[in-house]
N, CA, C and O of each residue as an XYZ file, in Angstrom:
352
protein
N     -92.666    -61.997    -74.361
C     -93.161    -63.244    -73.804
C     -93.225    -63.124    -72.290
O     -92.364    -62.517    -71.653
N     -94.248    -63.709    -71.747
C     -94.381    -63.666    -70.299
C     -93.576    -64.805    -69.666
O     -93.152    -65.755    -70.324
N     -93.396    -64.656    -68.380
C     -92.611    -65.645    -67.643
C     -93.304    -67.011    -67.638
O     -92.643    -68.047    -67.711
N     -94.638    -67.010    -67.551
C     -95.376    -68.273    -67.550
C     -95.251    -69.002    -68.884
O     -95.104    -70.224    -68.915
N     -95.309    -68.260    -69.980
C     -95.142    -68.884    -71.290
C     -93.738    -69.455    -71.454
O     -93.560    -70.515    -72.053
N     -92.755    -68.759    -70.926
C     -91.386    -69.260    -71.003
C     -91.209    -70.525    -70.173
O     -90.479    -71.434    -70.570
N     -91.874    -70.586    -69.022
C     -91.796    -71.803    -68.204
C     -92.458    -72.974    -68.925
O     -91.985    -74.107    -68.836
N     -93.552    -72.703    -69.638
C     -94.181    -73.739    -70.451
C     -93.277    -74.199    -71.580
O     -93.229    -75.383    -71.911
N     -92.555    -73.240    -72.170
C     -91.607    -73.577    -73.233
C     -90.463    -74.428    -72.691
O     -89.993    -75.337    -73.375
N     -90.015    -74.148    -71.488
C     -88.968    -74.963    -70.854
C     -89.480    -76.389    -70.636
O     -88.749    -77.354    -70.863
N     -90.731    -76.522    -70.196
C     -91.298    -77.854    -69.971
C     -91.414    -78.628    -71.282
O     -91.080    -79.811    -71.342
N     -91.888    -77.956    -72.330
C     -92.023    -78.612    -73.631
C     -90.663    -79.005    -74.198
O     -90.498    -80.108    -74.718
N     -89.703    -78.114    -74.099
C     -88.378    -78.433    -74.630
C     -87.676    -79.506    -73.794
O     -86.845    -80.247    -74.320
N     -87.994    -79.597    -72.517
C     -87.459    -80.692    -71.700
C     -87.995    -82.032    -72.189
O     -87.270    -83.026    -72.227
N     -89.262    -82.048    -72.561
C     -89.859    -83.261    -73.108
C     -89.208    -83.629    -74.442
O     -88.933    -84.801    -74.696
N     -88.964    -82.643    -75.284
C     -88.309    -82.884    -76.573
C     -86.884    -83.393    -76.354
O     -86.435    -84.308    -77.044
N     -86.179    -82.800    -75.397
C     -84.813    -83.231    -75.096
C     -84.792    -84.670    -74.579
O     -83.938    -85.463    -74.976
N     -85.724    -85.000    -73.703
C     -85.783    -86.367    -73.169
C     -86.100    -87.370    -74.279
O     -85.537    -88.464    -74.307
N     -86.996    -86.999    -75.189
C     -87.310    -87.873    -76.315
C     -86.076    -88.090    -77.192
O     -85.797    -89.215    -77.607
N     -85.350    -87.028    -77.469
C     -84.125    -87.139    -78.254
C     -83.089    -88.003    -77.574
O     -82.415    -88.803    -78.223
N     -82.957    -87.844    -76.268
C     -82.013    -88.641    -75.486
C     -82.353    -90.125    -75.571
O     -81.470    -90.961    -75.758
N     -83.632    -90.444    -75.432
C     -84.077    -91.840    -75.501
C     -83.811    -92.405    -76.894
O     -83.323    -93.528    -77.027
N     -84.131    -91.630    -77.930
C     -83.885    -92.106    -79.289
C     -82.402    -92.325    -79.554
O     -82.023    -93.266    -80.251
N     -81.564    -91.457    -78.998
C     -80.123    -91.606    -79.188
C     -79.595    -92.894    -78.563
O     -78.877    -93.657    -79.210
N     -79.946    -93.125    -77.328
C     -79.325    -94.220    -76.596
C     -80.009    -95.568    -76.783
O     -79.443    -96.601    -76.424
N     -81.210    -95.575    -77.335
C     -81.886    -96.836    -77.609
C     -82.102    -97.044    -79.104
O     -82.973    -97.817    -79.504
N     -81.315    -96.361    -79.928
C     -81.488    -96.441    -81.376
C     -81.226    -97.856    -81.900
O     -81.869    -98.286    -82.858
N     -80.304    -98.572    -81.292
C     -80.022    -99.937    -81.752
C     -81.216   -100.845    -81.480
O     -81.599   -101.649    -82.331
N     -81.796   -100.715    -80.304
C     -82.977   -101.527    -79.975
C     -84.137   -101.202    -80.909
O     -84.798   -102.104    -81.424
N     -84.382    -99.911    -81.124
C     -85.471    -99.507    -82.000
C     -85.204    -99.944    -83.442
O     -86.107   -100.431    -84.122
N     -83.970    -99.773    -83.905
C     -83.611   -100.164    -85.263
C     -83.770   -101.656    -85.494
O     -84.278   -102.074    -86.535
N     -83.345   -102.452    -84.542
C     -83.485   -103.902    -84.650
C     -84.953   -104.317    -84.644
O     -85.359   -105.206    -85.392
N     -85.738   -103.669    -83.802
C     -87.159   -103.972    -83.733
C     -87.872   -103.642    -85.046
O     -88.662   -104.441    -85.548
N     -87.590   -102.473    -85.592
C     -88.214   -102.076    -86.847
C     -87.750   -102.974    -87.996
O     -88.541   -103.307    -88.879
N     -86.485   -103.363    -87.990
C     -85.976   -104.257    -89.030
C     -86.625   -105.634    -88.916
O     -86.896   -106.278    -89.930
N     -86.872   -106.084    -87.701
C     -87.567   -107.361    -87.507
C     -88.982   -107.313    -88.059
O     -89.453   -108.271    -88.672
N     -89.659   -106.185    -87.836
C     -91.002   -106.015    -88.398
C     -90.944   -105.968    -89.929
O     -91.821   -106.496    -90.612
N     -89.906   -105.334    -90.447
C     -89.755   -105.236    -91.895
C     -89.549   -106.620    -92.512
O     -90.150   -106.950    -93.535
N     -88.693   -107.422    -91.879
C     -88.409   -108.751    -92.436
C     -89.631   -109.655    -92.343
O     -89.848   -110.493    -93.217
N     -90.425   -109.495    -91.300
C     -91.653   -110.280    -91.188
C     -92.645   -109.872    -92.273
O     -93.339   -110.719    -92.837
N     -92.710   -108.585    -92.562
C     -93.607   -108.081    -93.598
C     -93.160   -108.554    -94.978
O     -93.996   -108.850    -95.832
N     -91.840   -108.630    -95.205
C     -91.300   -109.066    -96.486
C     -91.412   -110.576    -96.675
O     -91.399   -111.067    -97.804
N     -91.518   -111.295    -95.592
C     -91.564   -112.747    -95.681
C     -90.190   -113.383    -95.673
O     -90.050   -114.571    -95.962
N     -89.172   -112.598    -95.343
C     -87.810   -113.116    -95.261
C     -86.878   -112.348    -96.172
O     -87.306   -111.717    -97.138
N     -85.599   -112.410    -95.852
C     -84.564   -111.752    -96.654
C     -83.226   -112.383    -96.288
O     -83.099   -113.047    -95.259
N     -82.236   -112.167    -97.142
C     -80.916   -112.694    -96.827
C     -80.241   -111.819    -95.767
O     -80.660   -110.688    -95.520
N     -79.202   -112.355    -95.153
C     -78.576   -111.687    -94.021
C     -77.968   -110.326    -94.365
O     -78.161   -109.383    -93.598
N     -77.240   -110.173    -95.484
C     -76.681   -108.848    -95.775
C     -77.752   -107.761    -95.932
O     -77.561   -106.622    -95.505
N     -78.871   -108.130    -96.546
C     -79.962   -107.164    -96.695
C     -80.540   -106.797    -95.334
O     -80.813   -105.628    -95.062
N     -80.722   -107.790    -94.493
C     -81.248   -107.553    -93.149
C     -80.319   -106.636    -92.348
O     -80.790   -105.744    -91.642
N     -79.024   -106.846    -92.452
C     -78.063   -106.001    -91.734
C     -78.080   -104.572    -92.256
O     -77.931   -103.628    -91.481
N     -78.261   -104.403    -93.565
C     -78.357   -103.060    -94.131
C     -79.615   -102.360    -93.629
O     -79.589   -101.166    -93.332
N     -80.709   -103.100    -93.535
C     -81.965   -102.521    -93.037
C     -81.810   -102.123    -91.566
O     -82.274   -101.056    -91.163
N     -81.169   -102.961    -90.773
C     -80.929   -102.618    -89.364
C     -80.103   -101.341    -89.268
O     -80.422   -100.444    -88.487
N     -79.044   -101.264    -90.064
C     -78.183   -100.075    -90.038
C     -78.950    -98.824    -90.468
O     -78.771    -97.750    -89.893
N     -79.792    -98.969    -91.465
C     -80.575    -97.828    -91.939
C     -81.540    -97.324    -90.882
O     -81.616    -96.121    -90.630
N     -82.281    -98.236    -90.261
C     -83.211    -97.827    -89.210
C     -82.465    -97.231    -88.017
O     -82.904    -96.233    -87.447
N     -81.350    -97.834    -87.642
C     -80.563    -97.314    -86.525
C     -80.059    -95.907    -86.818
O     -80.117    -95.035    -85.951
N     -79.568    -95.676    -88.027
C     -79.104    -94.337    -88.403
C     -80.241    -93.322    -88.408
O     -80.047    -92.167    -88.031
N     -81.426    -93.752    -88.834
C     -82.580    -92.852    -88.795
C     -82.898    -92.417    -87.366
O     -83.155    -91.241    -87.109
N     -82.877    -93.370    -86.445
C     -83.159    -93.034    -85.053
C     -82.049    -92.169    -84.454
O     -82.324    -91.275    -83.654
N     -80.802    -92.429    -84.836
C     -79.699    -91.591    -84.358
C     -79.837    -90.153    -84.846
O     -79.652    -89.212    -84.074
N     -80.157    -89.987    -86.107
C     -80.304    -88.639    -86.671
C     -81.477    -87.908    -86.034
O     -81.352    -86.747    -85.644
N     -82.608    -88.580    -85.929
C     -83.786    -87.954    -85.318
C     -83.526    -87.604    -83.861
O     -83.882    -86.514    -83.413
N     -82.910    -88.515    -83.120
C     -82.589    -88.254    -81.716
C     -81.629    -87.098    -81.550
O     -81.789    -86.281    -80.644
N     -80.631    -87.020    -82.417
C     -79.662    -85.929    -82.340
C     -80.322    -84.580    -82.600
O     -80.056    -83.601    -81.903
N     -81.177    -84.543    -83.600
C     -81.863    -83.293    -83.931
C     -82.773    -82.860    -82.781
O     -82.744    -81.702    -82.364
N     -83.573    -83.785    -82.276
C     -84.480    -83.437    -81.175
C     -83.711    -83.019    -79.923
O     -84.084    -82.058    -79.249
N     -82.648    -83.739    -79.620
C     -81.847    -83.418    -78.437
C     -81.218    -82.032    -78.573
O     -81.238    -81.248    -77.624
N     -80.665    -81.729    -79.738
C     -80.037    -80.426    -79.954
C     -81.032    -79.284    -79.907
O     -80.773    -78.260    -79.274
N     -82.168    -79.447    -80.570
C     -83.194    -78.396    -80.553
C     -83.727    -78.200    -79.140
O     -83.934    -77.069    -78.699
N     -83.948    -79.299    -78.436
C     -84.456    -79.196    -77.066
C     -83.489    -78.465    -76.150
O     -83.896    -77.593    -75.382
N     -82.209    -78.817    -76.228
C     -81.216    -78.142    -75.377
C     -81.093    -76.660    -75.713
O     -81.017    -75.819    -74.816
N     -81.073    -76.342    -77.006
C     -80.965    -74.940    -77.411
C     -82.166    -74.141    -76.926
O     -82.016    -73.005    -76.478
N     -83.346    -74.724    -77.011
C     -84.555    -74.032    -76.567
C     -84.563    -73.858    -75.055
O     -84.979    -72.815    -74.551
N     -84.108    -74.872    -74.331
C     -84.032    -74.745    -72.871
C     -83.075    -73.615    -72.480
O     -83.399    -72.786    -71.629
N     -81.906    -73.589    -73.103
C     -80.928    -72.539    -72.785
C     -81.474    -71.154    -73.101
O     -81.329    -70.227    -72.305
N     -82.105    -71.015    -74.269
C     -82.683    -69.731    -74.644
C     -83.775    -69.306    -73.670
O     -83.821    -68.149    -73.252
N     -84.653    -70.236    -73.307
C     -85.757    -69.916    -72.401
C     -85.254    -69.542    -71.014
O     -85.743    -68.589    -70.408
N     -84.286    -70.286    -70.519
C     -83.733    -69.970    -69.191
C     -83.051    -68.607    -69.202
O     -83.151    -67.853    -68.234
N     -82.362    -68.288    -70.292
C     -81.729    -66.978    -70.409
C     -82.784    -65.876    -70.393
O     -82.616    -64.855    -69.726
N     -83.864    -66.088    -71.126
C     -84.923    -65.078    -71.169
C     -85.612    -64.930    -69.812
O     -85.973    -63.820    -69.419
N     -85.795    -66.030    -69.100
C     -86.390    -65.952    -67.757
C     -85.489    -65.151    -66.823
O     -85.969    -64.316    -66.056
N     -84.190    -65.404    -66.888
C     -83.259    -64.649    -66.057
C     -83.238    -63.178    -66.451
O     -83.080    -62.307    -65.596
N     -83.393    -62.905    -67.724
C     -83.408    -61.529    -68.212
C     -84.656    -60.786    -67.718
O     -84.591    -59.597    -67.407
N     -85.789    -61.492    -67.648
C     -87.031    -60.889    -67.143
C     -86.910    -60.581    -65.669
O     -87.423    -59.560    -65.211
N     -86.234    -61.449    -64.901
C     -86.084    -61.238    -63.456
C     -85.251    -60.023    -63.122
O     -85.397    -59.463    -62.036
N     -84.383    -59.599    -64.018
C     -83.514    -58.454    -63.719
C     -84.203    -57.147    -63.820
O     -83.588    -56.105    -63.594
């Protein structure tokens, strides 16, 4: 791999890491928003069901954010290591 391609990979993985970070820390907001859309689509639901839906959406965003954040960080570390290896 060339140095330019590795720099592009660092930029792409930085974007993936930032997306994962946002999903992690705003998962409650996103989960509540999606659950609100779900309840509007259903025409209403009882409170325990609504809370379960909020928890489910929040957990989905947490899992997705964690995966993206981890993959992004691992790719950044690998790319930076390879760039340093090319410089030597």
